[in-house]
N, C-alpha and C positions, 0 to 999 in steps of 0.2 A: 361472807354469807354462803352457806353450802347446803342446798336442799339435798335430801337423800331418800331412798326408797322407804326407809323406816322412820323418818322424821326430818328435822331441820337443825343445822348447826350454825350459830351466829357468833361473831366476835364483837364484844362491846368494849368501848374505851371511854375513860373519863379522867379528868384532871382536877386535883385539889390543891389549894395553896396552904402553906404553913410558914410560920415565922423562922427566918434564919437565926441560928443561935451560935454559930461558930465561924471563925475566920481562919483560913489557911494562908500563911505567909510563905511565899517562895522567895528566898533570898540567896545572896552569894557574897563571898569575900574575894577580892581580887587585888593582887600585888604584882608589881614589876621589879625586876632586879637585873643586874648585869649577868648573873649566873643562875642556872637552873636551881641549884641548891638554895641560894639566897631567896629566890622567889617563892620556893616551897616553904622555907622557914618563915618568912614574913606572912604568907597566907595562912600557915599553920597557927601562928600566934594570934592572928585575927579570928580564926575559927574557934580557938579555945576561948577567946574573949566573947565571941557571940554566944557560945554555949553556956559560959558562966553567967552572962547577963540574962539569958533566958531563964536560967535556974533561979536567979535572984528575983526575977519578976514573978515567978511562980508557975512557969510552964514546965510540966513534968517531962522527964526524959523520954517517956514512952510516946510523947506527942511530937518529938523532934527526930528528924531522919536526915542523914547525909545522902544526897541524891545525885551527886556528881563531883568529879575531880578532874581538872585538866591542866596540862602544862604545854604552853605553846611558845614557839620562837617569835621574836620580834625582828622585823627586817628593815634595813636602812635603804636609802635611795639607790645604792649600788648593788643591791642584792646580797648584802652581808648581814649576818646575824648581829644585831645590836643589843639584844637582851632577851629576857624570858618573862612570861606572864603566867602566874599560877592562879587558878580559880577554883574555889570549893563552893558547892551549891548545897543549900539546905531547904527543908520543908518543916514548918512548925505549925501546929494548930493551937490557936488561942481561944480559950473557952468563953472569954468575956468580949463580946463584940465591941463594946464601948472603949476597952482598953487597947485595941489594936493599934491605933494611932500613936498612943503613948509608947507602946512597945517598940515601934519603928523609930521613934524619936530617940529613945534611949539607946537603941542599937547604933544608930548613926552617930550619936554623941560618943559612944564608947569606942567605936571602931574607926571612925573618921572617913576619909575619902575612899577607903578601900571597900566600904560597904555598898552593896547593890540590892535593889528591890526589883525582882522580876515580875511577879504577879501577886495580887491579893484577891482572894475569893471568899465570898460569904456562902455558907451552906447550912443545911439542917442536919444535925448530928444523927437524930433518930426519928425520922419522919413516920413512925409507925401509925399514929392516929390518922394522919393524912392519907397514908397508903390504904389503910382499912376503909376510910371513907371513899376513896377512889375506886376501890374494888366493888364496894356496894353500889356506887353510881354506875360503874361499868356493867354490872349485872342488869340494872334497870335499863341501860342503853341496849343491851343485848335483847331483853324482853320486848322492848318497844319495836326493835327491828323485826324480831321473830313474829310478833303479832301482826305487823303490817304485811309481811310476806305471806303469812298464813292466810290472811284475809284476801290478798290478791289471788292466792291459789285456790280459794274456796275451801280451806281446811281449818280445823280447829287444833290448837296446841293441847298436847297431853302432858304427861308428867316429865319433869326434867330427868334426863337420862345420865348426863355427866356435866361436871363443871371443872375447868382447869384455868390456871393463869397462863397468860402468853408472855413468855420471856421471864428470865430469872431475876429475882431482886438484885440490885447492884449496890455500889457504894453510895454514901450520902449524896443527896441531890444538890447540885450546885446552882446558884443563882448567877446573876451577871457579875463580871469581874469588877471589883471596886478599884478606884484609883488610890495609890498610896499618898496619903496626906498625913504629915507628921504632927498631928495635934490630937489630944484626946477627944473622944466623942465625934471624930471626923468621919466615921463610918456609919452609913445608914443601912442596917441589915435588910429591911424590906421583907419580902416574901419570896419563897421559891416554890416551884410547881412540882407536884408528884403525880405522874401519870401511871395508870394501871390498865391492863387489858385482860379480859376473861373470855374464854371460849365456852359456850353453853350449848348443850344439845337437848332437844325435846323430842319425844315421841309424838306421833299424831294421835289425836283423841278420836278420830273417826276413820273409816275406811275410805280409800280413794274412790272417786267416782268411776263407775264402770264405763268403758268405751262401748258404743253400740256394736253389736255383732254384725259385721258386714256380710256374713255368709247366710244370715236369717232371711 
């Protein structure tokens, strides 16, 4: 809240809930072998199997991304290298929340013990309506604050001088991280919250009260 000589500026904030309709799976394949080349080959085979299974399920290629690749040494008790472990990490967005558990089960069955699940997140893909509702409510919040401040100052609000959003729109809004449960319908999408803030400036509708002339 920032009073000024020409009016008052207030920031209002509001939050609206919307239903989550997407699941982001963060997964990995990991394999160990006596040599680095063998470890990479085995993890590469699993990576191809993971991508092929996702395509069979109906996850489009644009929704799948490689997000990491690592190759590390394995050490024995005497400080000697005993092997290598290769790990490839992926992110995939599943459009049907109810099928996410089945997707994980099929991947685990296809890949076996080398399959890893890192996180599972539910989110709203396009929370436009919720964002619009939040901005409208944020304006109402700003108006409530401005009226209260104006009343305390003995002033009246005039016309709105400017309105702007506070902070740029970001990626889809995420809800709580869901636990990976390998059964269909095992994910409860629930709701996610969309918060918006707006900065609104008003002119004063009246002239400020004149201070008494101390020289009179």
